[in-house]
N, C-alpha and C positions, 0 to 999 in steps of 0.2 A: 581551275577547271580548264582553262585554255591550254595549259601545259600538258594535261592529261590527254586532251583531244589531239594535240600535235604528236605526242608520244605514240598514240594508237595509229595515227596516220603514217608515221615514220615506220613503225613495225610492219604495217600492212604493205607499204611500198617496198620494204626490204624483202618481205616474204614473196610477194608476187614477182619482184625482180629476180629473185633466186630461182623461182620456178620457171621463169621465162628463159633464163640463161641455161638451165640444166634440162630443158625439154628434149625429148627424143625426136630425131628427124623422122618425118613421115614420108615413106616411099610412095610416089605416085605411079600407078600402073601405066605402062606405055601402051599405045594403041596397037602395036604390032605383036606383042607377046600375048599368048593365050593365058587365060586365068589358070592359076595353079590349083590342082585338086588337093583337097585335104587328105592326109594319110588315113587310111582305114584302120579302125581299132581292131586288134587281133580278136578273132572269134574265140569265145570261151567254149572249151570242150568239157562237158560234164559227164560224169559216169555215175551210174547207180551204185549205191553202197548198201550193204546189209550187215547186221551184226553176226559174228561167229556164234554158232549155237553153244559152244563150249565156254569160251572165255569172254565173249561180248565185244571183242575188238571189231571195228568196222573194216570191211574188205570190199573189193570190187566184185560185183556180181558177174560171174562168168556163165553165160548161157550154155556152154558146151559141157559143163560139169554137173554133177548131181546137185540137187537143191540143198542138201545138208552138208555142203563142203565146209571145211574148217579153214582157218586163216593161214595154215601152212607152217606155223612155228613148230619146232620139234617138241616142245613141252605141251602143246595143245593137241590132244587127240580125243576123238569122240569116245564116250564111254560105252 
């Protein structure tokens, strides 16, 4: 039983020693430097989509065109 306990303590010592040696250095902020701002995430631009009345393919809604516009493919023409 004592050998098992010593083995566990030895493994724990090696494990924590390895973690101590390979730790990443922590940079301390200096008093003169202003805190750095986090970069802003890009704003997502969303567009409304609607299905083509002929083929069902979704397309961008264009408010300047007629409401029954098709997707613009040559094989997709309103009947």
